C-alpha positions in Angstrom: 78.8 94.9 114.4 76.9 94.8 110.6 73.8 94.1 109.9 72.9 92.7 106.3 69.8 91.8 104.2 69.4 88.8 102.0 67.5 86.6 99.7 67.1 83.2 100.5 65.3 80.6 97.9 65.2 77.1 98.7 63.3 75.3 95.8 60.5 78.2 94.6 60.2 79.8 97.4 61.7 82.9 99.0 62.6 84.0 102.8 64.4 87.3 103.7 67.3 86.9 106.0 68.5 89.4 107.9 71.9 88.9 110.0 73.8 91.1 112.5 77.3 89.7 113.3 78.0 90.8 116.9 81.3 90.0 119.8 82.2 86.7 120.3 81.0 84.4 116.9 77.4 85.4 118.1 75.1 86.1 115.6 71.3 87.3 115.4 69.5 86.1 112.4 65.9 86.8 111.2 64.1 84.9 108.9 60.6 86.0 107.6 60.1 87.8 110.9 61.4 84.8 112.9 64.7 85.8 115.6 67.5 83.5 116.1 70.5 83.4 117.8 73.3 81.2 117.3 77.7 80.7 117.7 79.2 80.7 114.4 82.9 80.0 113.8 84.8 78.9 110.3 87.1 76.5 111.0 87.9 76.6 106.8 87.2 78.9 105.0 83.6 79.0 103.5 82.5 76.3 105.9 80.7 77.2 108.8 80.2 76.0 112.5 76.9 76.8 113.6 75.4 75.9 117.1 72.1 76.9 118.0 70.9 78.1 121.0 69.2 74.4 121.7 72.7 72.6 121.9 72.1 71.2 117.9 75.5 71.8 115.3 75.3 72.0 111.8 78.1 72.7 109.7 77.0 75.4 106.3 78.9 74.5 103.2 79.1 77.5 101.1 80.4 78.1 97.5 79.9 80.9 96.0 80.2 82.6 92.7 78.4 86.3 91.2 77.0 87.6 93.8 75.3 84.8 94.5 75.9 82.0 97.5 74.9 78.2 97.0 74.3 76.7 100.7 74.5 73.2 101.8 73.2 72.1 105.3 72.7 68.8 105.8 70.5 67.4 103.0 69.6 70.7 101.8 70.4 73.1 99.5 69.7 77.0 98.6 70.5 79.5 97.4 71.2 82.8 98.8 71.3 86.0 97.2 71.9 90.0 98.5 69.1 92.2 98.3 69.0 95.1 94.9 70.8 97.4 96.4 73.8 94.8 98.3 73.6 92.9 94.4 74.4 96.5 92.9 77.2 97.4 95.3 78.4 93.8 94.8 78.5 94.6 91.4 80.1 98.0 91.7 83.2 96.3 93.5 83.3 93.8 91.1 83.7 96.4 88.3 80.9 95.5 86.2 77.1 97.1 86.0 74.6 94.8 87.9 72.4 93.4 85.1 74.3 93.9 81.6 78.0 93.2 79.6 79.8 90.6 79.6 79.7 87.6 82.9 82.6 85.3 83.3 81.1 82.0 84.4 83.8 80.1 86.2 84.2 77.5 88.4 83.5 77.5 91.9 85.7 74.1 91.9 88.5 72.4 90.8 87.2 69.0 88.9 86.2 67.6 85.3 84.1 68.9 82.8 81.8 65.8 82.1 79.0 67.9 79.3 78.0 71.2 77.7 74.8 72.3 78.0 74.9 75.4 75.7 77.0 76.4 72.6 77.7 80.0 71.3 75.5 81.8 70.3 72.1 79.7 72.7 69.8 82.6 74.8 69.7 81.3 77.9 67.7 82.4 81.2 69.4 83.5 85.0 70.0 79.8 86.6 69.9 77.7 83.3 72.4 75.2 83.0 75.5 75.4 81.5 77.2 73.1 81.6 78.4 70.0 84.0 81.2 69.3 86.2 82.5 65.7 87.8 84.2 66.9 91.6 84.7 64.0 94.1 82.7 62.0 92.3 80.0 64.5 92.2 78.5 65.9 89.6 77.9 69.5 89.2 75.8 71.8 87.1 76.7 75.7 87.1 74.2 77.5 86.0 74.4 80.5 84.3 74.2 84.0 87.1 71.3 85.3 84.4 70.0 85.6 81.6 72.2 86.0 78.0 73.7 85.5 75.3 76.6 82.5 75.6 79.6 83.5 73.6 83.1 81.9 74.2 83.2 78.6 75.6 87.0 78.5 76.7 86.3 74.2 77.6 85.4 71.2 76.0 84.0 67.5 77.8 86.8 65.9 79.7 88.7 68.9 80.1 90.3 69.3 84.0 89.5 72.8 85.2 90.4 74.9 88.8 88.8 76.4 90.6 88.0 80.1 90.0 88.8 79.3 86.1 86.6 80.6 83.5 84.6 78.0 81.7 82.6 80.8 79.6 81.4 83.5 78.6 77.8 84.9 79.0 76.8 88.0 76.8 
């Protein structure tokens, strides 16, 4: 059994989340102290089928970037951010400092660059929009994983990109 602690941001509100995985796909979750028991399967990578105790089911689609996960369940999207200890461990495993140095901002899905929202040398805040990628006829804004200065930009509007491709460097 493994237990993890997270912060989930829905709009401007932050929630404390604790998840314990049990045998057979059972997950015991706590959100702001409220307990849930779920059955969880992953039919494809980063797509989860969730069956609640009352028999209702949901699909969760997860996009991961820079230690932060964007989760979409139905019409609701939110960010899941590890607590500070987990965030530091993620950064260490990735071989980079937690909040300084260069950060490569990568495409989270294949698509086409629609527009750049920043230029080299621009100062940006955490979660500020950097560029927009069109994928599956939807525009997706790629945001800064942390505050910093835009370094090199590797893409231009109209250019196709692959999932995981470096789009720009944040210093």
